[in-house]
C-alpha positions in Angstrom: 76.5 101.0 -184.0 74.5 98.3 -185.3 71.7 96.7 -183.2 71.5 93.1 -182.4 69.3 91.2 -184.8 66.6 89.1 -183.0 66.2 85.4 -183.7 64.2 84.4 -186.7 61.7 82.7 -184.4 60.9 86.1 -183.0 60.0 87.4 -186.5 57.8 84.4 -187.1 55.8 85.0 -183.8 53.4 87.8 -184.5 52.3 88.0 -180.9 55.8 88.5 -179.7 55.6 85.7 -177.2 57.3 82.4 -176.9 55.3 79.2 -176.5 56.7 78.5 -173.0 55.7 81.9 -171.7 52.1 81.5 -173.1 51.8 78.1 -171.3 53.0 79.6 -168.1 50.5 82.4 -168.4 47.6 80.1 -169.1 48.6 77.9 -166.1 48.8 81.0 -163.9 45.3 82.1 -165.0 43.9 78.6 -164.4 45.4 78.6 -160.9 43.9 81.9 -160.1 40.5 80.7 -161.3 40.9 77.5 -159.3 41.8 79.5 -156.3 38.8 81.7 -156.6 36.5 78.6 -157.0 38.1 77.0 -153.9 37.6 80.2 -152.0 34.0 80.5 -153.2 33.4 76.8 -152.3 35.0 77.3 -148.9 32.9 80.4 -148.2 29.7 78.6 -149.3 30.5 75.7 -147.0 31.2 78.0 -144.1 27.9 79.8 -144.8 26.1 76.5 -144.9 27.7 75.4 -141.7 26.6 78.7 -140.0 23.1 78.2 -141.3 22.9 74.7 -140.0 24.3 75.9 -136.6 21.7 78.6 -136.5 18.9 76.1 -137.3 20.3 73.9 -134.5 20.3 76.7 -132.0 16.8 77.8 -133.0 15.3 74.3 -132.7 16.9 73.7 -129.3 15.8 77.1 -128.0 12.2 76.4 -129.2 12.2 73.0 -127.4 13.6 74.5 -124.2 11.0 77.2 -124.1 8.2 74.8 -124.7 9.4 72.6 -121.9 9.7 75.6 -119.6 6.0 76.4 -120.1 4.9 72.8 -119.5 6.9 72.5 -116.3 5.8 75.8 -115.0 2.2 74.8 -115.6 2.4 71.6 -113.6 2.9 69.1 -116.3 4.7 65.8 -115.4 8.3 65.2 -116.4 7.3 62.4 -118.7 5.0 64.7 -120.6 7.5 67.5 -120.8 10.3 65.1 -122.0 8.2 63.5 -124.7 7.0 66.9 -125.9 10.5 68.3 -126.1 11.6 65.3 -128.0 8.7 65.8 -130.4 9.7 69.4 -131.0 13.4 68.4 -131.7 12.3 65.5 -134.0 10.0 67.8 -136.0 12.8 70.3 -136.3 15.1 67.6 -137.8 17.2 66.7 -134.7 17.1 63.0 -134.1 18.6 61.3 -131.0 18.4 64.2 -128.6 18.8 63.5 -124.9 16.7 65.5 -122.3 17.5 65.9 -118.6 14.9 67.6 -116.4 15.6 68.4 -112.7 12.4 70.3 -111.8 14.0 73.7 -111.9 16.1 73.3 -115.1 15.9 71.6 -118.5 19.0 70.4 -120.5 19.0 69.1 -124.1 22.0 67.5 -125.6 22.4 66.7 -129.4 25.3 65.0 -131.1 25.2 65.1 -134.9 27.9 62.4 -135.4 29.9 60.0 -133.2 33.1 62.0 -133.9 31.5 65.4 -133.2 31.3 67.1 -129.8 27.7 67.2 -128.6 25.8 70.5 -128.3 24.2 70.9 -124.8 21.8 73.7 -124.0 20.1 74.4 -120.7 17.3 76.6 -119.5 16.2 77.4 -115.9 12.5 77.3 -114.9 12.2 80.5 -112.9 8.4 80.7 -112.3 5.4 78.6 -111.5 1.9 79.5 -112.6 -1.5 77.9 -112.9 -2.3 79.2 -116.3 -4.2 76.7 -118.4 -4.7 79.1 -121.3 -0.9 79.3 -121.9 -0.6 75.5 -121.5 -3.4 74.9 -124.1 -2.0 77.4 -126.6 1.5 75.8 -126.4 0.1 72.3 -126.7 -1.8 73.3 -129.9 1.3 75.1 -131.2 3.5 72.0 -130.7 1.0 69.8 -132.6 0.9 72.3 -135.5 4.7 72.4 -135.6 4.9 68.6 -135.5 2.4 68.3 -138.5 4.5 70.9 -140.5 1.7 73.5 -140.5 4.1 76.2 -139.2 7.8 76.8 -139.7 10.4 77.0 -136.9 10.5 80.8 -137.1 6.8 81.1 -137.0 6.6 78.7 -134.1 9.2 80.7 -132.2 7.3 84.0 -132.7 4.0 82.4 -131.8 5.5 81.0 -128.6 6.9 84.4 -127.6 3.5 85.9 -128.1 1.8 83.2 -126.0 4.3 83.7 -123.1 4.1 87.5 -123.1 0.3 87.7 -123.5 -1.8 88.5 -120.5 -4.6 86.5 -119.0 -7.6 85.9 -121.3 -10.1 86.9 -118.6 -10.2 89.9 -116.2 -8.3 89.3 -113.0 -11.3 90.2 -110.9 -13.3 87.3 -112.5 -10.6 84.9 -111.6 -10.7 86.1 -108.0 -14.4 85.7 -107.9 -14.1 82.2 -109.4 -11.9 81.2 -106.4 -14.7 82.3 -104.2 -17.3 80.3 -106.1 -15.1 77.2 -105.8 -15.0 77.6 -102.0 -18.7 78.1 -102.0 -19.1 74.8 -103.9 -16.9 73.1 -101.4 -19.2 74.3 -98.6 -22.3 72.9 -100.4 -20.5 69.6 -101.1 -19.7 69.2 -97.4 -23.4 69.8 -96.4 -23.4 73.6 -95.7 -26.3 75.9 -96.1 -26.6 79.1 -98.2 -25.5 81.4 -95.4 -22.3 79.6 -94.6 -21.7 79.3 -98.4 -21.8 83.0 -98.8 -19.4 83.4 -95.9 -17.0 80.9 -97.5 -17.2 82.8 -100.8 -16.3 86.0 -99.0 -13.5 84.4 -97.1 -12.0 82.8 -100.3 -12.0 86.1 -102.0 -10.1 87.6 -99.1 -7.6 84.8 -99.2 -7.0 85.1 -102.9 -6.6 88.9 -102.7 -4.1 88.4 -99.8 -2.2 85.8 -101.8 -1.9 88.1 -104.8 -0.6 90.9 -102.6 2.0 88.5 -101.2 3.0 87.6 -104.7 3.5 91.2 -105.6 5.7 91.6 -102.5 7.8 88.6 -103.7 7.0 86.5 -100.6 7.4 82.7 -101.0 4.4 80.6 -101.4 4.9 79.0 -98.0 4.0 82.2 -96.2 1.0 82.6 -98.5 -0.3 79.3 -97.4 0.2 80.1 -93.7 -1.6 83.5 -94.1 -4.5 82.0 -96.1 -5.1 79.1 -93.7 -4.9 81.5 -90.7 -7.4 83.8 -92.3 -9.9 81.0 -92.9 -9.5 79.9 -89.3 -9.9 83.4 -88.0 -13.2 83.8 -89.8 -14.4 80.5 -88.3 -13.4 81.8 -84.8 -15.4 84.9 -85.3 -18.5 82.9 -86.3 -18.0 80.8 -83.1 -17.7 83.9 -81.0 -20.9 85.5 -82.3 -22.8 82.1 -82.0 -23.8 82.2 -85.7 -26.3 79.5 -86.6 -24.0 77.9 -89.1 -21.2 75.3 -89.3 -18.0 77.5 -89.0 -15.7 74.4 -89.5 -16.9 74.3 -93.2 -15.3 77.7 -93.8 -11.9 76.3 -92.7 -12.4 73.2 -94.8 -13.3 75.2 -97.8 -10.2 77.4 -97.3 -8.0 74.4 -97.0 -9.4 72.9 -100.2 -8.8 76.2 -102.0 -5.2 76.3 -100.8 -4.6 72.6 -101.6 -5.9 73.2 -105.2 -2.6 74.9 -106.1 -0.4 72.0 -105.1 0.7 69.8 -108.0 0.4 66.4 -106.2 -0.7 64.6 -109.4 2.5 65.6 -111.2 4.6 64.3 -108.3 2.9 60.9 -108.2 3.1 60.7 -112.0 6.8 61.4 -111.9 7.3 58.7 -109.3 5.3 56.1 -111.2 7.0 56.8 -114.5 10.5 56.6 -113.0 11.6 60.2 -112.7 12.5 60.0 -109.0 14.6 63.1 -108.8 11.8 65.4 -110.0 9.2 63.3 -108.1 11.2 63.9 -104.8 11.4 67.7 -105.6 7.6 67.9 -106.3 6.7 65.9 -103.2 9.0 68.1 -101.1 7.3 71.2 -102.5 3.8 69.7 -101.8 4.8 68.8 -98.3 6.2 72.3 -97.6 3.1 74.0 -99.0 0.8 71.6 -97.1 2.9 72.3 -94.0 2.1 76.0 -94.5 -1.6 75.2 -94.4 -1.2 73.1 -91.3 0.8 75.9 -89.6 -1.8 78.5 -90.4 -4.7 76.4 -89.2 -2.8 75.4 -86.0 -2.1 79.0 -85.2 -5.7 79.9 -85.5 -6.9 76.9 -83.4 -4.3 77.7 -80.7 -5.6 81.2 -80.6 -9.1 80.0 -80.3 -8.3 77.7 -77.5 -6.5 80.5 -75.7 -9.6 82.7 -76.0 -11.9 79.9 -74.8 -13.9 79.6 -78.0 -15.8 76.3 -78.5 -14.1 75.1 -81.6 -15.7 71.9 -82.8 -16.3 69.7 -85.8 -19.8 68.9 -86.9 -20.5 65.4 -87.9 -20.8 64.9 -91.7 -23.1 62.3 -93.0 -23.7 61.4 -96.6 -27.4 61.2 -97.5 -28.6 60.0 -100.8 -31.4 62.6 -100.7 -28.7 65.3 -101.1 -27.0 63.4 -104.0 -28.1 65.9 -106.7 -26.8 68.8 -104.6 -23.4 67.1 -104.0 -23.0 66.2 -107.6 -23.9 69.7 -108.7 -21.5 71.1 -106.1 -18.7 68.9 -107.4 -19.3 70.1 -110.9 -19.4 73.8 -109.7 -16.1 73.4 -107.9 -14.4 71.9 -111.0 -15.7 74.6 -113.3 -14.8 77.4 -111.0 -11.2 76.2 -110.5 -10.9 75.7 -114.3 -12.1 79.2 -115.0 -9.9 80.7 -112.2 -6.9 79.0 -113.8 -7.7 80.8 -117.1 -8.7 77.6 -119.0 -10.4 78.0 -122.4 -14.1 78.3 -122.2 -14.6 75.2 -124.4 -13.1 73.1 -121.6 -15.8 74.1 -119.0 -18.4 71.6 -120.2 -16.1 68.5 -120.1 -14.7 69.7 -116.8 -18.3 70.0 -115.3 -19.1 66.5 -116.5 -15.9 65.0 -115.1 -16.3 66.8 -111.8 -19.9 65.6 -111.5 -18.9 62.0 -112.3 -16.1 62.1 -109.7 -18.4 63.4 -107.0 -21.0 60.8 -107.9 -18.5 58.0 -107.7 -17.1 59.2 -104.4 -20.6 59.6 -102.8 -21.7 56.1 -103.8 -18.5 54.5 -102.7 -18.5 56.3 -99.4 -22.2 55.5 -98.8 -21.3 51.8 -99.4 -18.7 52.2 -96.6 -15.5 51.6 -98.6 -13.6 54.1 -96.6 -12.3 57.6 -97.6 -9.1 56.4 -99.3 -10.7 53.7 -101.5 -13.6 55.9 -102.3 -11.3 58.7 -103.4 -9.2 56.3 -105.4 -12.3 55.0 -107.3 -13.5 58.5 -107.9 -10.1 59.6 -109.1 -10.0 56.6 -111.5 -13.3 57.8 -113.0 -11.9 61.3 -113.4 -8.7 60.1 -115.1 -10.7 57.7 -117.4 -13.2 60.3 -118.5 -10.8 63.3 -118.4 -8.4 61.9 -121.0 -11.1 61.1 -123.6 -13.1 64.4 -123.1 -10.0 66.5 -123.1 -8.8 65.2 -126.4 -12.2 65.5 -128.0 -12.5 69.2 -127.0 -9.0 70.1 -128.1 -7.5 70.8 -124.7 -4.8 68.9 -122.8 -6.2 66.2 -120.6 -4.2 67.8 -117.7 -6.6 70.7 -117.7 -9.7 68.5 -117.4 -8.1 66.0 -115.0 -6.7 68.5 -112.5 -9.9 70.4 -112.4 -12.0 67.3 -112.0 -10.0 66.2 -108.9 -10.7 69.4 -106.9 -13.9 68.1 -105.3 -11.9 65.1 -103.9 -9.3 67.1 -102.0 -9.3 66.2 -98.2 -9.9 69.6 -96.8 -12.2 68.6 -93.9 -10.1 65.6 -93.0 -7.0 67.8 -92.5 -8.9 70.2 -90.4 -10.4 67.4 -88.3 -7.0 65.9 -87.7 -5.5 69.2 -86.6 -8.4 70.0 -84.3 -8.2 66.6 -82.6 -4.4 66.9 -82.3 -4.6 70.4 -80.8 -7.7 70.1 -78.6 -7.4 66.5 -77.4 -3.7 65.8 -77.8 -4.2 62.1 -78.6 -3.3 59.9 -81.4 -6.7 60.2 -83.1 -5.5 63.4 -84.8 -2.5 61.7 -86.1 -4.7 59.0 -87.6 -6.9 61.6 -89.3 -3.8 63.4 -90.7 -2.5 60.0 -91.9 -5.9 59.4 -93.6 -5.6 62.7 -95.3 -2.2 61.7 -96.7 -3.6 58.4 -97.9 -6.4 60.3 -99.6 -3.9 62.5 -101.4 -1.9 59.5 -102.6 -5.1 57.6 -103.6 -6.3 60.7 -105.5 -3.1 61.1 -107.6 -2.5 57.3 -108.2 -6.2 56.8 -109.2 -6.0 59.5 -111.8 -2.8 58.1 -113.3 -4.3 54.6 -113.5 -7.4 56.0 -115.2 -5.0 57.7 -117.7 -3.3 54.4 -118.4 -6.6 52.6 -119.0 -8.0 55.4 -121.2 -5.1 55.5 -123.6 -6.0 53.9 -126.9 -4.4 50.6 -127.6 -2.3 50.9 -130.8 0.6 49.1 -132.3 2.8 52.1 -131.7 2.0 51.9 -128.0 4.1 48.8 -127.8 7.2 50.7 -128.6 9.7 51.2 -125.9 9.6 55.0 -126.0 5.8 54.9 -125.5 6.0 52.5 -122.6 8.7 54.6 -120.9 6.8 57.8 -121.5 3.9 56.6 -119.4 0.5 58.4 -119.4 0.4 61.5 -121.4 -1.5 64.5 -120.0 -0.2 67.1 -122.4 1.8 67.3 -125.7 1.9 64.9 -128.7 1.6 61.2 -127.8 4.8 60.2 -129.5 7.7 62.2 -131.0 7.1 63.1 -134.6 9.8 62.1 -137.0 10.7 64.5 -139.8 9.2 63.7 -143.1 11.7 62.4 -145.7 11.0 63.0 -149.4 10.3 59.8 -151.3 12.8 59.1 -154.1 11.4 59.3 -157.6 11.4 56.3 -159.8 13.4 56.8 -163.0 12.5 53.5 -164.7 9.5 53.8 -167.0 6.8 51.2 -167.5 8.1 50.3 -170.9 11.6 49.7 -169.7 10.3 47.5 -166.9 8.4 45.4 -169.4 11.5 44.9 -171.6 13.4 43.8 -168.6 
């Protein structure tokens, strides 16, 4: 048999392939390469989307944890909101919305109008008077806003700040509470003997409160127990006929317990328009103050049942004691600041502000302006000086202002009203308690007014966001916008001349 002879074209093609087959092969190879490039491009886009989503989550988590520290330390809602917006803006997220309800923080971010928003929430589970943590977080936020630390470094630093222990020994903080109560006794006209008794009583109250905290008992019961303990010590002094003023021990104990109530933050929230959080803070302040009233009332009732001569000694303000009163006010402010673990560099400005507030109150009261107006004027001085000195020393003004208001708390007025109400049963006690409430409101509102006046007048202050933010006691003054690289000029000088 003879084989079939292939076409001549096949003999002329040394590769043994037809042109159509070669074209189809090349097209197939190109499609494979294009498919690989599309897959690589799709994988790259997916990886980029995951990286952007991870950066979004990291920025929102950092902002939420910063806000949690601020709220737990007693900062106002306006301060916490503006600081959170500053963190998100520095992290590249513009147009975030923040919602704070005293016990929770929610942040919502929408990248585009046709994209679903991302909403993250964090619950504030603890409250602590830790000024060192507040100061460290405030400094960290400022460094992050200036671009000195990256997002990852800021997150690690924040975790270290939150998990770190107190900068001072706990026994020194307990002793500082006693020194603060002793300063209150000196401020109210007590001698050295009753001052030592007040120091001892305050140390017992603080140790009792710390034990209650370890037992997970609410703060209300701590206030009741602390107020009753102070009243019980006063009753013992009455029973042994000690040559002192036992009522000053109760007044010092009340001032010590009032120092942990964030009344300034409540009034600040109300003034700046955050009425929900203001209502929650005011309710908390009323509840804790009610615990103090309940504890003192229980002690006074027990004293009346035992027939002890409970009384209030008259308090007169003498200009001859002015240096002692001013020094006692400074001592109270410094002791509270140290007991709250504030940085040591803040003690000097706190002492100056506390002394200035005590001096202003003494002069106003001596001029018979009344307790409420005298307190308001002194609080205005504290707010005015506290803002400037706090910023100059590198600590949040909240630390200086809150410490400076301690000598102005109405401890003796509350005790006087309760005693009049329990012993005499007339309306005079209600008037005294109403005066104490007026003093508290005047104290907080005077501080906020001082903050408004102390703020520097700048062109940026006229912006709507600054006006709505109100007085800033912590955090950056205005949200920092992310820096955008400036475009390079491609046109040379010679080409511009020819044009």
